[in-house]
C-alpha positions in Angstrom: -68.7 78.8 -81.0 -69.9 81.3 -78.4 -72.9 79.3 -76.9 -73.5 79.4 -73.2 -75.2 76.2 -72.2 -76.9 75.4 -68.9 -77.0 71.6 -68.4 -79.4 70.4 -65.7 -78.3 66.8 -65.0 -74.9 65.2 -65.8 -75.7 61.5 -65.7 -74.9 59.1 -68.5 -76.6 60.9 -71.3 -76.0 64.4 -69.9 -72.3 63.5 -69.5 -72.1 62.1 -73.0 -73.5 65.4 -74.4 -71.1 67.4 -72.3 -68.2 65.4 -73.5 -69.3 65.9 -77.1 -69.7 69.7 -76.7 -66.2 70.0 -75.2 -64.6 67.8 -77.8 -66.2 69.7 -80.7 -65.9 73.2 -79.2 -69.6 73.8 -79.9 -70.0 75.5 -76.5 -67.9 78.3 -75.1 -69.2 77.8 -71.6 -71.2 75.1 -69.9 -72.8 75.6 -66.5 -73.6 72.1 -65.1 -76.2 71.7 -62.3 -75.6 68.3 -60.7 -75.8 67.5 -56.9 -72.7 65.4 -57.1 -69.4 65.9 -59.0 -69.3 62.5 -60.6 -69.1 62.9 -64.4 -68.4 66.6 -64.2 -65.0 67.5 -65.7 -62.6 69.0 -63.3 -60.1 71.8 -64.0 -61.9 72.7 -67.3 -62.2 76.5 -67.6 -65.2 76.2 -69.8 -67.2 74.2 -67.2 -68.8 75.7 -64.1 -70.3 73.1 -61.7 -73.2 74.1 -59.4 -74.7 71.7 -56.9 -78.2 73.1 -57.4 -80.2 75.7 -59.3 -80.1 78.0 -56.3 -76.3 78.3 -56.8 -76.4 79.5 -60.4 -74.8 82.9 -61.2 -77.4 85.7 -60.9 -76.5 87.3 -64.2 -76.5 84.0 -66.2 -78.4 84.2 -69.5 -78.0 80.9 -71.2 -78.5 80.4 -74.9 -79.8 76.9 -74.3 -81.1 75.2 -71.1 -80.8 71.4 -71.4 -82.8 69.1 -69.2 -81.0 65.8 -68.9 -82.5 64.5 -65.7 -84.6 61.4 -65.1 -88.3 61.8 -66.1 -89.5 61.0 -62.6 -87.7 64.0 -61.1 -88.5 66.5 -63.8 -91.5 67.9 -62.0 -89.2 69.1 -59.1 -86.5 70.4 -61.4 -88.0 72.3 -64.3 -89.8 75.1 -62.3 -86.4 76.2 -61.0 -85.5 77.4 -64.5 -88.6 79.6 -65.2 -86.5 82.7 -64.7 -84.7 81.9 -68.0 -87.8 82.1 -70.1 -87.3 84.9 -72.7 -86.3 85.6 -76.2 -82.6 84.8 -75.6 -83.1 81.2 -74.3 -84.3 78.0 -75.8 -85.1 74.9 -73.6 -84.0 71.5 -74.8 -85.2 68.3 -73.1 -83.8 64.9 -73.6 -85.9 63.4 -70.9 -88.3 60.6 -72.1 -92.0 60.7 -71.7 -92.7 64.4 -71.1 -94.4 66.2 -74.1 -93.7 69.8 -75.1 -97.1 70.9 -73.6 -96.0 69.7 -70.2 -92.9 71.9 -70.3 -94.9 74.8 -71.5 -97.2 74.4 -68.5 -94.2 74.2 -66.2 -92.2 77.1 -67.7 -94.5 79.4 -69.7 -96.7 79.1 -72.8 -94.3 81.4 -74.6 -91.2 79.3 -73.7 -89.1 78.2 -76.8 -89.1 74.4 -76.3 -87.4 71.5 -78.1 -88.1 67.9 -77.2 -85.4 65.4 -78.3 -85.0 61.7 -78.1 -81.3 60.6 -78.2 -80.1 57.0 -77.9 -77.4 55.1 -76.0 -74.7 55.2 -78.8 -74.5 58.9 -78.1 -72.1 57.8 -75.3 -69.5 56.9 -78.0 -70.5 59.8 -80.4 -72.5 57.5 -82.7 -76.0 58.2 -81.5 -79.0 59.5 -83.4 -81.4 62.1 -82.0 -84.9 62.9 -83.2 -86.2 66.3 -82.2 -89.3 68.5 -82.5 -89.8 72.1 -81.7 -92.8 74.2 -80.6 -93.8 77.4 -82.5 -91.9 79.7 -80.2 -88.6 78.3 -81.4 -86.8 80.4 -83.9 -84.6 79.1 -86.7 -81.5 80.4 -84.9 -82.6 78.5 -81.7 -83.3 75.4 -83.7 -79.8 75.6 -85.1 -78.3 76.0 -81.7 -80.0 72.8 -80.5 -79.0 70.9 -83.6 -75.3 71.9 -83.1 -75.5 70.6 -79.5 -77.2 67.4 -80.4 -74.7 66.8 -83.3 -72.0 66.7 -80.7 -73.0 63.1 -80.1 -74.2 61.9 -83.5 -76.8 62.4 -86.2 -79.9 64.5 -85.9 -83.3 64.3 -87.5 -86.3 66.7 -87.1 -90.0 65.9 -87.1 -93.0 68.2 -87.1 -95.5 65.8 -85.5 -94.6 65.2 -81.9 -96.7 62.1 -81.8 -94.0 60.4 -83.8 -91.6 60.6 -80.8 -93.3 57.5 -79.4 -92.4 55.2 -82.3 -89.0 56.9 -82.5 -88.5 55.9 -78.9 -89.5 52.3 -79.8 -87.1 52.1 -82.7 -84.0 54.1 -81.9 -84.4 54.8 -78.2 -85.0 51.2 -77.2 -83.3 49.8 -80.3 -79.8 49.3 -78.8 -81.3 46.8 -76.3 -82.6 44.8 -79.3 -79.1 44.7 -80.8 -77.6 43.6 -77.5 -80.2 40.9 -77.3 -79.3 39.8 -80.9 -75.7 39.3 -79.7 -77.0 37.2 -76.8 -79.3 35.2 -79.0 -76.7 34.6 -81.7 -74.1 33.5 -79.2 -76.6 31.1 -77.5 -77.5 29.6 -80.9 -73.7 29.1 -81.5 -73.5 27.2 -78.2 -76.5 25.0 -79.2 -74.7 24.3 -82.5 -71.6 23.1 -80.5 -69.4 26.1 -80.0 -67.7 26.8 -76.7 -69.6 29.7 -74.9 -66.7 32.1 -74.8 -65.9 31.6 -78.5 -69.6 31.9 -79.4 -69.9 35.2 -77.6 -66.7 36.5 -79.1 -67.9 35.7 -82.6 -71.4 37.2 -82.0 -70.0 40.5 -80.5 -67.4 40.9 -83.3 -69.9 40.0 -86.0 -72.6 42.4 -84.9 -70.3 45.3 -84.2 -68.4 44.8 -87.4 -71.6 44.6 -89.4 -72.7 47.8 -87.8 -69.5 49.6 -88.7 -69.8 48.3 -92.3 -73.4 49.6 -92.4 -72.2 53.0 -91.1 -69.5 53.3 -93.7 -71.4 52.0 -96.7 -73.8 54.0 -98.9 -75.6 50.9 -99.9 -79.0 50.1 -98.3 -79.2 47.4 -95.7 -81.1 45.1 -98.1 -78.2 45.3 -100.6 -75.6 44.6 -97.9 -77.6 41.5 -96.9 -77.7 40.4 -100.5 -74.0 40.9 -100.9 -73.2 38.2 -98.3 -76.0 35.8 -99.5 -74.8 33.3 -102.0 -77.6 31.4 -103.8 -78.0 28.0 -102.2 -75.4 28.8 -99.5 -75.3 28.7 -95.8 -76.5 32.3 -95.4 -79.5 31.7 -97.6 -80.4 28.7 -95.6 -80.5 30.8 -92.4 -82.3 33.7 -94.0 -85.1 31.4 -95.2 -85.8 30.8 -91.5 -85.4 34.4 -90.4 -87.4 35.9 -93.2 -90.3 33.3 -93.1 -93.8 34.5 -92.3 -93.3 33.7 -88.7 -89.7 35.1 -88.7 -88.1 38.3 -87.6 -90.3 40.9 -89.3 -93.5 39.9 -87.5 -91.6 39.6 -84.2 -90.1 43.1 -84.5 -93.4 44.5 -85.6 -94.9 43.3 -82.4 -92.0 44.4 -80.3 -91.9 48.0 -81.7 -95.7 48.2 -81.3 -95.5 47.2 -77.7 -92.7 49.7 -77.0 -94.7 52.5 -78.8 -97.8 51.7 -76.7 -95.8 51.9 -73.5 -94.2 55.2 -74.5 -97.7 56.6 -75.0 -98.8 55.4 -71.6 -95.8 56.9 -69.9 -96.4 60.3 -71.7 -99.9 60.3 -70.3 
């Protein structure tokens, strides 16, 4: 590829994206703006590190400007990139909470802007990102953004930006729910009499293995569940508890609703 990417922020998510771009050769050149050097590859001829936006090359015209900084510092970062607004450049934000309209106000109403919500498994190339674009984004610019986001996993597009909030609640926050499941399953094993170390080992291996099986299988999750549920067996006995009226579904409905509401509050 021949993309020139300007990456503002190289923390955990920005670093994961950068690693994916370099591994898949999706970007010919990446200019990274990061005050420190931690997480920025050294001795890579495709990567140029700048400590601040004021140190950027004067003739730089990036194909994509990616904002990967924390939401609380965006207000002090985004205006430094106004000079790149133009037909050649699309802006891509992976920062939570800030809507497209906020970026348009900070940059220019005509700025081509894509808002994306990746999730933590992007750090191992197995994430999923949901993105939405404003009307200024061309098909070619949308394709550029998708290629960059596919460097760390799957990509889905939505037209209604309001859906970003429940997306955040399901996939953005979702890894924490899975980690909690591991904790809860291990704790239940201890209550049932297992040694703590063995219970945790079993829980981690079971959840990660089931996740990999889901990833590789073309069958829906409900069928995978049925495949391991023998009539009258131990799994059915457990599922009768988990799938009861006061079981997991209602609990997750409330959890996702709470996370969605909080996402809306943070977005203002």
